[in-house]
C-alpha distance (Angstrom), angle and dihedral (degrees) to the residues before:
residue distance angle dihedral
M1 . . .
S2 3.81 . .
P3 3.84 120.5 .
A4 3.79 88.9 -113.4
T5 3.81 93.0 53.5
A6 3.79 92.0 45.0
L7 3.80 91.5 52.3
R8 3.80 92.5 45.4
D9 3.79 90.8 53.2
Q10 3.80 95.4 45.4
P11 3.82 110.4 119.4
V12 3.80 118.0 -114.9
T13 3.80 106.1 -121.9
D14 3.80 131.8 -178.3
D15 3.80 89.4 -106.3
L16 3.80 91.3 52.5
V17 3.80 91.5 49.8
E18 3.81 90.6 51.0
A19 3.81 91.4 47.3
H20 3.81 88.1 57.4
G21 3.81 91.9 55.9
I22 3.81 94.1 -111.2
T23 3.80 119.7 135.9
P24 3.83 121.7 -135.9
A25 3.82 90.3 -109.7
E26 3.81 91.4 50.6
Y27 3.78 90.7 48.3
Q28 3.79 91.1 52.9
R29 3.79 88.8 50.7
I30 3.80 89.6 53.3
V31 3.81 90.3 51.2
D32 3.81 90.3 50.3
L33 3.82 92.9 49.3
L34 3.80 93.0 48.6
G35 3.79 96.0 37.8
R36 3.80 87.7 -133.1
E37 3.79 143.6 47.0
P38 3.81 113.8 -70.5
N39 3.78 120.5 -122.3
V40 3.80 120.1 -122.4
T41 3.80 94.4 -93.3
E42 3.80 91.7 50.4
L43 3.80 89.0 48.1
G44 3.80 88.9 55.1
V45 3.79 91.0 49.1
F46 3.81 92.2 51.6
S47 3.80 90.5 47.1
L48 3.81 87.7 60.3
M49 3.77 100.8 41.7
W50 3.81 94.2 41.3
S51 3.79 94.3 46.2
E52 3.79 118.0 111.1
H53 3.82 89.5 -115.5
C54 3.82 92.8 59.8
G55 3.80 104.3 19.1
Y56 3.83 101.3 38.1
K57 3.80 90.8 -142.6
Y58 3.79 96.3 170.2
S59 3.79 98.7 31.2
R60 3.79 111.4 38.6
A61 3.80 96.6 81.8
R62 3.80 92.0 48.3
L63 3.80 94.2 46.0
A64 3.80 87.5 62.4
E65 3.82 86.7 74.8
L66 3.82 91.3 68.9
P67 3.82 118.5 95.8
T68 3.80 110.0 -115.3
E69 3.80 105.7 168.6
G70 3.78 136.5 78.4
P71 3.80 140.0 132.4
Q72 3.80 89.9 -92.6
V73 3.82 94.3 54.6
V74 3.81 114.2 106.0
Q75 3.81 95.5 167.3
G76 3.78 126.1 10.5
P77 3.81 131.6 -171.0
G78 3.80 118.8 -40.4
E79 3.78 101.2 64.2
N80 3.80 130.9 75.7
A81 3.82 90.7 -84.7
G82 3.80 140.7 -5.7
A83 3.80 126.7 -108.2
V84 3.81 136.4 -156.8
D85 3.78 132.7 -168.6
V86 3.82 116.0 -108.4
G87 3.81 97.8 177.0
E88 3.80 137.2 -98.8
G89 3.81 91.9 63.2
L90 3.82 93.4 -58.6
A91 3.78 128.9 125.7
V92 3.78 131.1 -168.4
V93 3.81 114.7 -137.5
F94 3.80 117.0 -159.3
K95 3.78 145.6 159.7
M96 3.80 140.7 165.5
E97 3.79 127.0 -147.1
S98 3.79 139.4 172.5
H99 3.78 132.2 -118.3
N100 3.78 96.5 178.7
H101 3.78 105.8 138.5
P102 3.81 95.9 40.0
S103 3.81 88.1 52.1
A104 3.80 91.3 49.7
V105 3.80 90.3 52.7
E106 3.83 99.8 38.8
P107 3.83 109.0 4.2
Y108 3.80 100.5 -170.0
Q109 3.81 98.0 48.8
G110 3.79 92.7 32.7
A111 3.80 91.7 57.9
A112 3.81 94.7 38.2
T113 3.80 94.3 52.1
G114 3.81 89.7 44.9
V115 3.80 87.3 61.0
G116 3.80 91.5 44.9
G117 3.78 92.7 51.4
I118 3.79 95.8 49.5
L119 3.81 90.8 47.2
R120 3.82 89.6 55.3
D121 3.80 91.9 49.0
V122 3.80 88.1 59.8
F123 3.79 103.4 40.1
T124 3.80 92.9 44.2
M125 3.83 84.5 67.1
G126 3.80 89.0 59.4
A127 3.81 95.5 -101.1
R128 3.78 124.3 128.9
P129 3.82 108.9 -129.0
I130 3.80 110.3 -118.4
A131 3.80 103.1 169.5
L132 3.79 145.8 19.0
L133 3.80 128.6 -159.0
D134 3.78 129.7 -177.9
S135 3.78 138.8 -158.5
L136 3.82 113.6 -158.2
R137 3.80 132.2 -176.9
F138 3.79 128.2 -177.2
G139 3.78 140.4 162.0
E140 3.78 119.3 -84.1
L141 3.79 112.7 -53.3
S142 3.82 89.9 -124.3
D143 3.83 87.6 71.1
P144 3.86 111.3 90.4
H145 3.81 92.1 -145.3
A146 3.79 91.4 51.8
R147 3.81 89.0 52.0
Y148 3.82 89.7 50.2
L149 3.81 91.5 51.5
F150 3.81 93.2 44.3
R151 3.79 93.6 49.0
N152 3.81 95.1 49.0
V153 3.80 97.3 39.9
V154 3.81 90.6 53.5
R155 3.80 90.2 46.5
G156 3.82 91.6 49.5
I157 3.81 92.5 50.2
G158 3.79 93.0 45.7
D159 3.79 96.7 45.4
Y160 3.80 94.6 48.9
G161 3.81 97.8 43.0
N162 3.79 93.5 42.4
C163 3.81 92.8 49.9
V164 3.80 93.6 48.9
G165 3.80 90.6 47.2
V166 3.81 100.7 -120.8
P167 3.83 116.5 131.5
T168 3.80 121.4 -123.0
V169 3.80 99.4 -141.2
G170 3.79 106.1 171.9
G171 3.76 149.5 -9.3
E172 3.76 145.6 132.0
V173 3.81 137.5 -97.7
V174 3.81 123.2 -157.5
F175 3.80 129.3 -175.8
D176 3.79 116.1 -160.5
D177 3.78 133.9 145.6
A178 3.81 88.0 -124.2
Y179 3.82 87.9 75.8
R180 3.80 96.7 44.5
G181 3.80 95.8 110.3
N182 3.80 97.5 31.8
P183 3.82 121.3 31.9
L184 3.79 120.1 -158.2
V185 3.80 118.3 -131.8
N186 3.81 112.5 -179.4
A187 3.80 121.3 174.1
M188 3.81 127.8 -166.8
C189 3.80 126.1 -165.0
V190 3.80 127.4 -166.1
G191 3.80 124.3 -163.4
L192 3.79 137.8 178.2
L193 3.81 132.2 -137.7
R194 3.77 143.2 149.6
H195 3.79 114.5 -99.6
D196 3.80 93.5 -111.8
E197 3.82 90.9 55.7
L198 3.82 94.8 62.5
T199 3.80 109.8 123.3
K200 3.79 127.4 -168.6
G201 3.78 134.6 -156.7
A202 3.81 97.3 -102.1
T203 3.81 133.3 140.6
G204 3.77 102.0 -150.0
A205 3.80 119.1 -155.6
P206 3.83 128.4 -10.5
G207 3.79 111.9 -85.0
N208 3.81 96.7 43.3
G209 3.77 114.9 130.8
V210 3.81 124.0 -109.8
Y211 3.82 117.3 -145.3
V212 3.77 139.6 -177.7
L213 3.80 111.5 -137.1
G214 3.78 122.2 -168.8
A215 3.78 134.7 7.2
S216 3.77 124.7 22.9
T217 3.79 121.6 -108.6
G218 3.78 122.5 -97.6
R219 3.78 138.2 169.2
D220 3.81 95.4 -92.7
G221 3.78 115.4 113.0
I222 3.81 98.1 20.0
H223 3.82 107.9 159.3
G224 3.80 90.3 2.5
A225 3.81 92.3 135.2
S226 3.79 99.3 36.0
L227 3.80 105.7 39.8
L228 3.82 107.4 15.2
A229 3.81 100.6 38.3
S230 3.82 96.5 33.2
S231 3.79 101.4 51.6
E232 3.78 138.5 53.6
L233 3.78 120.5 -87.4
S234 3.79 115.8 -108.0
D235 3.78 134.2 -159.8
D236 3.81 90.4 -95.7
T237 3.80 95.6 57.1
L238 3.80 92.0 133.7
E239 3.80 86.0 76.1
S240 3.81 86.5 66.0
R241 3.81 94.7 64.1
P242 3.84 93.4 103.1
T243 3.83 87.8 62.3
V244 3.83 91.3 60.3
Q245 3.79 115.2 94.2
V246 3.79 122.8 -125.2
G247 3.79 116.4 -132.2
D248 3.81 133.1 -146.3
P249 3.82 111.0 -168.8
F250 3.80 93.4 -172.1
S251 3.81 90.5 59.1
E252 3.80 88.0 45.8
K253 3.81 90.6 56.7
L254 3.80 91.2 52.9
L255 3.80 90.6 46.5
L256 3.80 90.8 50.1
E257 3.79 94.0 52.8
A258 3.81 93.1 43.0
T259 3.81 92.4 49.7
L260 3.80 93.5 50.1
E261 3.80 91.3 48.3
L262 3.80 91.8 48.7
I263 3.79 89.3 54.5
E264 3.80 94.8 42.5
R265 3.82 91.9 51.7
D266 3.82 93.2 44.3
A267 3.80 92.3 -120.6
V268 3.82 96.7 140.3
I269 3.79 140.4 49.3
G270 3.79 97.0 -154.8
I271 3.80 141.3 -6.2
Q272 3.79 130.2 -161.1
D273 3.79 130.1 -175.0
M274 3.80 112.6 -118.2
G275 3.79 92.4 -138.9
A276 3.80 124.5 126.0
A277 3.83 108.3 22.0
G278 3.81 89.1 7.5
L279 3.79 118.1 -147.2
T280 3.80 92.6 3.1
S281 3.80 98.5 59.1
S282 3.79 97.2 35.5
S283 3.81 94.4 52.8
S284 3.81 98.2 39.8
E285 3.82 94.3 44.5
M286 3.81 92.3 49.5
A287 3.81 89.7 50.5
S288 3.80 91.5 47.2
R289 3.82 93.2 52.6
S290 3.79 90.6 51.2
G291 3.82 99.8 40.0
T292 3.80 92.2 -121.3
G293 3.76 138.9 114.4
I294 3.78 128.9 -118.9
A295 3.79 133.8 -146.6
I296 3.82 121.4 -158.2
D297 3.79 130.5 -173.3
V298 3.78 99.1 -151.6
A299 3.81 91.3 -166.0
R300 3.82 88.3 71.6
V301 3.81 94.3 57.5
P302 3.83 108.2 108.2
R303 3.81 110.1 -117.3
R304 3.77 130.4 -167.6
E305 3.79 94.9 -159.8
P306 3.82 126.9 57.8
A307 3.81 126.8 -117.4
M308 3.80 96.4 18.3
P309 3.82 107.2 162.8
P310 3.83 119.6 -143.1
Y311 3.82 89.5 -99.5
E312 3.80 90.5 64.5
V313 3.80 95.7 40.9
L314 3.79 92.4 51.6
L315 3.82 94.4 45.5
S316 3.81 98.4 41.5
E317 3.80 117.7 113.6
S318 3.80 96.8 -163.7
Q319 3.78 109.6 163.9
E320 3.81 136.4 -116.8
R321 3.82 95.8 37.9
M322 3.80 131.2 127.9
L323 3.79 131.1 -167.1
V324 3.80 108.8 -138.5
V325 3.80 130.1 -168.5
A326 3.80 117.5 -160.2
D327 3.77 139.4 167.1
D328 3.81 113.2 -105.9
A329 3.80 90.2 -117.4
K330 3.82 89.7 59.9
E331 3.80 95.7 49.6
P332 3.84 94.3 97.9
L333 3.82 90.5 52.6
L334 3.81 90.9 46.3
M335 3.79 91.3 52.7
E336 3.81 92.0 44.8
I337 3.80 92.3 55.7
A338 3.80 92.9 43.8
E339 3.81 90.5 51.7
K340 3.82 91.1 47.4
W341 3.82 89.6 58.2
D342 3.79 92.9 41.2
L343 3.79 93.5 -117.2
P344 3.81 126.2 141.0
C345 3.81 113.1 -118.8
T346 3.80 119.1 -173.3
R347 3.77 131.4 178.7
I348 3.80 107.0 -129.2
G349 3.80 103.4 168.4
E350 3.77 148.1 -36.3
V351 3.79 143.4 -102.2
T352 3.79 114.8 -95.8
G353 3.77 134.0 -165.0
D354 3.80 99.9 -134.6
G355 3.81 100.0 84.6
T356 3.80 91.7 -121.9
W357 3.79 128.9 128.8
R358 3.78 100.8 -141.7
V359 3.81 128.1 -179.8
V360 3.79 125.2 -173.7
E361 3.77 133.1 178.1
D362 3.79 115.7 -154.6
E363 3.83 89.9 -20.3
V364 3.82 93.1 -51.2
E365 3.81 112.4 119.3
V366 3.80 111.8 -121.1
C367 3.82 101.4 170.5
S368 3.78 134.7 13.0
I369 3.80 112.3 176.2
P370 3.81 130.9 152.3
V371 3.80 107.7 -110.4
A372 3.79 89.5 -132.0
A373 3.81 90.9 56.8
L374 3.79 90.9 57.9
V375 3.78 100.0 41.2
D376 3.79 111.1 19.0
E377 3.80 102.7 32.0
V378 3.80 96.3 57.7
P379 3.82 107.3 137.4
K380 3.80 114.0 -102.0
Y381 3.77 116.7 -150.3
V382 3.80 118.3 -161.1
R383 3.78 110.9 -179.9
E384 3.78 129.3 -167.8
V385 3.80 110.2 -145.7
G386 3.77 134.2 167.0
R387 3.77 130.0 -120.6
P388 3.82 109.2 -77.1
A389 3.78 116.0 -114.0
Y390 3.81 94.2 -127.8
L391 3.82 90.4 71.8
D392 3.80 91.8 63.8
E393 3.78 90.0 53.8
V394 3.81 95.1 44.5
Q395 3.79 95.4 45.3
A396 3.81 93.5 45.9
W397 3.81 90.3 72.8
E398 3.78 114.5 117.5
P399 3.82 126.5 166.4
E400 3.78 112.9 -101.7
E401 3.77 121.1 -125.9
G402 3.80 109.3 -79.2
W403 3.80 93.5 2.6
L404 3.81 91.5 146.4
A405 3.80 94.8 47.5
G406 3.78 113.7 126.7
R407 3.80 94.8 17.2
D408 3.80 119.5 128.2
P409 3.83 106.5 -130.0
L410 3.81 92.6 -155.8
D411 3.80 92.3 52.1
D412 3.80 90.8 48.5
L413 3.79 90.8 47.8
A414 3.81 90.7 51.6
T415 3.82 90.1 50.2
L416 3.78 91.0 49.4
L417 3.79 95.1 47.9
A418 3.82 91.3 47.1
A419 3.81 93.0 54.4
P420 3.84 106.8 115.1
T421 3.81 92.3 -128.8
I422 3.81 91.1 57.1
A423 3.80 101.3 32.7
C424 3.80 123.4 91.9
K425 3.81 114.8 -71.7
R426 3.79 94.6 -152.1
W427 3.82 91.8 132.8
A428 3.81 90.3 61.3
W429 3.79 103.1 40.3
E430 3.80 94.3 44.6
Q431 3.82 87.8 66.7
Y432 3.79 90.0 60.5
D433 3.79 124.8 77.5
H434 3.79 101.4 -132.3
H435 3.82 98.1 170.6
V436 3.82 102.8 52.8
Q437 3.85 110.7 123.0
T438 3.87 86.0 28.4
N439 3.82 94.5 -117.2
T440 3.81 96.3 113.7
V441 3.79 113.3 110.3
L442 3.81 97.3 164.3
G443 3.79 118.7 17.9
P444 3.82 136.1 174.5
G445 3.78 112.4 -14.0
A446 3.78 100.8 40.3
D447 3.80 117.2 98.4
A448 3.80 86.9 -108.2
A449 3.77 133.4 10.1
V450 3.80 116.2 -113.2
L451 3.81 124.6 -153.2
R452 3.78 128.3 -175.1
L453 3.80 121.3 -122.5
R454 3.78 101.0 -136.5
G455 3.78 116.5 -127.3
T456 3.81 92.5 24.0
R457 3.81 138.4 73.6
R458 3.78 89.3 -120.6
G459 3.75 135.2 99.3
I460 3.78 137.6 -172.1
A461 3.79 127.8 -132.2
L462 3.82 123.2 -148.2
T463 3.79 133.9 -168.0
V464 3.81 142.4 162.0
D465 3.80 120.1 -153.9
G466 3.77 142.0 168.1
N467 3.78 141.6 146.0
G468 3.80 114.7 -156.2
R469 3.80 92.0 -177.8
W470 3.81 91.0 61.2
V471 3.80 92.3 47.2
W472 3.81 90.5 48.8
C473 3.81 90.3 54.1
D474 3.83 95.3 42.0
P475 3.84 115.9 2.3
R476 3.80 98.0 -166.3
T477 3.78 97.0 44.0
G478 3.80 91.3 41.1
G479 3.81 91.5 53.9
A480 3.80 91.4 50.9
L481 3.81 92.4 46.2
A482 3.81 91.6 54.2
V483 3.81 89.5 59.5
A484 3.80 91.8 42.9
E485 3.80 92.8 51.2
A486 3.80 91.2 51.0
A487 3.81 90.1 51.1
R488 3.82 91.0 49.1
N489 3.79 90.5 51.1
L490 3.79 90.0 55.2
A491 3.80 91.6 46.2
A492 3.81 89.4 52.4
V493 3.82 89.6 66.4
G494 3.82 93.2 40.3
A495 3.80 98.4 -100.5
K496 3.80 130.0 139.0
P497 3.84 113.3 -132.8
L498 3.81 114.9 -116.8
A499 3.79 110.9 173.6
V500 3.78 147.3 -22.6
T501 3.78 139.8 -121.5
D502 3.78 115.0 -168.2
C503 3.79 138.1 -159.5
L504 3.80 109.6 -161.3
N505 3.81 110.7 -158.5
F506 3.80 115.6 -172.0
G507 3.78 141.4 145.5
N508 3.80 127.6 -106.1
P509 3.85 109.3 -31.9
E510 3.79 90.5 -155.8
K511 3.81 87.2 72.2
D512 3.79 116.2 83.3
R513 3.81 96.2 -133.2
V514 3.79 93.9 52.7
Y515 3.79 94.8 44.5
Y516 3.81 90.6 50.8
Q517 3.80 90.6 50.5
F518 3.80 90.7 50.2
V519 3.80 95.8 48.1
E520 3.80 93.7 47.1
A521 3.80 94.0 44.8
I522 3.81 89.8 52.1
R523 3.80 89.4 53.1
G524 3.78 91.7 50.4
I525 3.80 92.1 48.3
A526 3.81 91.1 48.4
E527 3.81 92.6 50.5
A528 3.80 92.4 49.5
C529 3.79 94.5 45.5
R530 3.80 91.1 52.1
A531 3.78 92.6 47.1
L532 3.80 93.6 48.4
G533 3.82 97.6 39.1
T534 3.80 95.2 -118.4
P535 3.83 112.0 133.5
V536 3.80 118.9 -161.0
V537 3.81 107.1 -114.3
S538 3.81 101.1 172.0
G539 3.76 142.5 -4.1
N540 3.76 150.8 131.6
V541 3.81 139.3 -108.0
S542 3.79 118.2 -142.1
F543 3.79 113.3 -170.9
Y544 3.80 131.7 171.2
N545 3.79 94.0 50.7
E546 3.77 91.6 156.7
S547 3.76 137.2 115.9
S548 3.78 137.8 169.1
T549 3.82 87.5 -66.9
G550 3.82 91.5 59.7
A551 3.78 135.6 -107.4
V552 3.79 123.6 -32.3
H553 3.78 119.0 -112.3
P554 3.82 107.0 -82.3
T555 3.80 99.2 -94.8
P556 3.80 120.6 -174.2
T557 3.80 106.1 -177.6
I558 3.80 116.8 -155.4
G559 3.79 122.5 -151.8
M560 3.79 112.4 -167.9
V561 3.79 134.3 -172.7
G562 3.80 123.4 -158.0
I563 3.79 137.8 178.7
L564 3.81 132.0 -126.2
E565 3.79 110.0 -160.3
D566 3.79 91.2 -160.1
L567 3.78 115.7 29.2
E568 3.79 91.5 -163.6
K569 3.82 89.1 65.5
R570 3.78 95.1 56.8
I571 3.80 115.9 132.2
R572 3.78 115.0 -117.1
P573 3.80 121.9 -145.7
D574 3.81 91.5 -140.2
G575 3.80 102.4 42.2
A576 3.80 99.6 104.6
L577 3.82 119.0 117.3
P578 3.83 131.9 -162.0
G579 3.78 110.0 -80.1
D580 3.83 95.6 26.7
I581 3.80 116.5 135.5
L582 3.81 116.8 -108.7
V583 3.81 112.7 -142.3
E584 3.79 129.9 -176.7
L585 3.79 109.2 -148.8
G586 3.80 118.1 -159.3
G587 3.78 126.7 -19.2
T588 3.79 130.1 112.6
G589 3.80 102.2 -114.6
A590 3.79 129.6 -92.9
H591 3.80 121.3 -5.4
L592 3.80 123.8 179.2
G593 3.81 102.7 170.5
A594 3.83 112.6 118.4
S595 3.81 87.7 -4.6
S596 3.77 133.9 153.9
F597 3.80 87.0 -116.9
L598 3.79 91.3 61.3
K599 3.79 92.5 46.3
E600 3.78 101.7 41.1
V601 3.81 101.7 32.0
V602 3.80 106.9 23.3
G603 3.79 95.4 31.0
T604 3.80 101.0 -129.9
V605 3.79 137.5 105.6
A606 3.79 106.9 -147.5
G607 3.76 145.3 117.2
R608 3.76 130.6 53.7
P609 3.80 124.5 -61.6
P610 3.81 118.4 -120.1
A611 3.80 115.8 -69.4
A612 3.79 116.3 -94.3
D613 3.81 105.5 -122.3
L614 3.79 97.2 -179.8
E615 3.79 95.7 178.1
A616 3.79 89.4 55.2
E617 3.82 90.7 46.2
A618 3.80 91.2 55.6
A619 3.82 91.8 46.4
A620 3.80 92.8 48.7
G621 3.80 91.7 52.0
D622 3.79 91.6 49.2
A623 3.80 90.2 48.9
V624 3.81 94.0 52.5
R625 3.79 91.6 49.5
A626 3.81 91.8 47.3
L627 3.81 92.0 49.3
S628 3.78 90.0 48.3
A629 3.81 92.7 49.4
A630 3.81 88.1 52.5
G631 3.79 90.3 54.1
L632 3.80 94.3 -114.7
V633 3.82 99.6 121.0
R634 3.80 123.7 77.7
A635 3.81 97.1 169.6
A636 3.79 139.6 -3.8
R637 3.78 138.8 -174.2
E638 3.77 129.6 -168.2
R639 3.79 111.2 -116.5
A640 3.79 110.2 -140.6
S641 3.77 132.4 148.0
S642 3.80 95.7 -66.8
S643 3.78 89.3 -50.0
P644 3.83 111.9 -126.3
S645 3.79 95.3 -133.6
S646 3.77 128.7 141.1
A647 3.76 85.2 -100.9
R648 3.77 127.9 -169.2
P649 3.78 133.0 139.1
A650 3.79 106.9 -88.4
S651 3.77 114.5 -118.0
P652 3.82 116.3 -117.0
D653 3.80 89.9 -123.2
D654 3.81 96.4 51.3
G655 3.77 98.6 140.6
A656 3.80 94.3 -43.4
């Protein structure tokens, strides 16, 4: 009996269902949808598609509260990435995602493949990637393991981005004991295309061919989405290393160029990245968007390891692969382009009209599942939870009379400036090529990166921001402040905010405290996005960021894109001259609640963050841009609570 036959015939037991992360109630729902018991391979498929990472069981209903529309929106949530209009027929495509658990288990490959995956999300839309940004959080730098993770995550990001030839132009690095057991590694990619080049993950009509383009399939990444990304980390996380994908940036570069040429020459109907959940998610999601079915002969899928049963092929998350749908008449052109870029391209199936996701191996049916059961019938959990008691204790903090008496302000300032979160991040950003492609006008160190849009007078500004400490102390206000800080960073270089991508990093949503934090942070983000005119066009939810040390601070990270109508009028961070007037615009005076001063100098995390006055935030941004347009601003910096950016003084020749 072959391994594939033995696995197919294995009985589905209660223990096996539990091992796949499926609850008894969810399993019964699967049985009802199928009208029968699933086989082991189908069980594995459901464990992927119904995982939180793929199915958004605990988050989808709440995400509906976010604003997603606006006149600038070309593509909102639901595709591989979002897109906004930046004028003259151009659109910026962008998205941010997490690779937290893979980076905790294997930091170099976890971070590298996080970059690879977010690149594919952008270029599969037809956009050429022009920039990367990252948001990183680790335990305190005094911890040897935190230093190991930091060193290898930065190396993984730098090696992959540098090899592919996409500049890493900005980001943030935070060190806090809250992330000791579970680092956060969020990567954002930005691409550029003309409106008529936008491509979606669609199948077209029944009869179209389905192809795998790129790398062969191996055993790396199996259950990465269902068991690694959708559960808490444990003390034996090293056992999870086989679930971490292995990246090859040189193959990614070939895949990027081939994909863009396929789209440019109209050789394909739809393309989907085979990222999380691999062949299973890419094929079923494409069929769901198009209202079709899909039939796959898994025996045709190129494999780099022998004796892989269909279960492993369908669940593998091997990198640098695309699922392509093309009309039969375009197959010769598809193969010609694939051969030009030295990439394997294999027909593995076809689009059907029966609404069924069907997999066979050598004419033996392995899976037969309604597409809707996999994609649309994912359970949605909406929980009603009360305010956690810890917030009353945290927010009750008030400074006692004379609490600063006897302190030396200069000593405290030196301590604050030496804190790794606040200090210069030169060691990290120097490992990234931030000038490749020669579009970078302002790189790491400015409040926001600025890139030129070639052939126009315009530029775009990019930033990533978040403050988990503020969200921990007040989830709703902290969520709003993350959006406000991103908008201020764009205003500080003269840009008008356009839209947001978010990466929502939280602990286990099955726990009341975490779910409350998530719901309230979403509400704060939604309020700020409406007030500032920045719809959310893409993003990612990362739950289960917990370990034996507890949950991470609730950390919604905001990626924001803005537009500069005239690049020559950008505001430089280093333009001030002796004798210039220093002006503080906005703000309500000193505020020490939930501050970096309390954490780094006093050694406590308590109090409330500053109030989120969103009307004032919008007015302040408009004022900075108006002053800049009038030629009255030489330099500007966003004033946050010791902003945890990858700060450095920008060089006068940064892209100028």
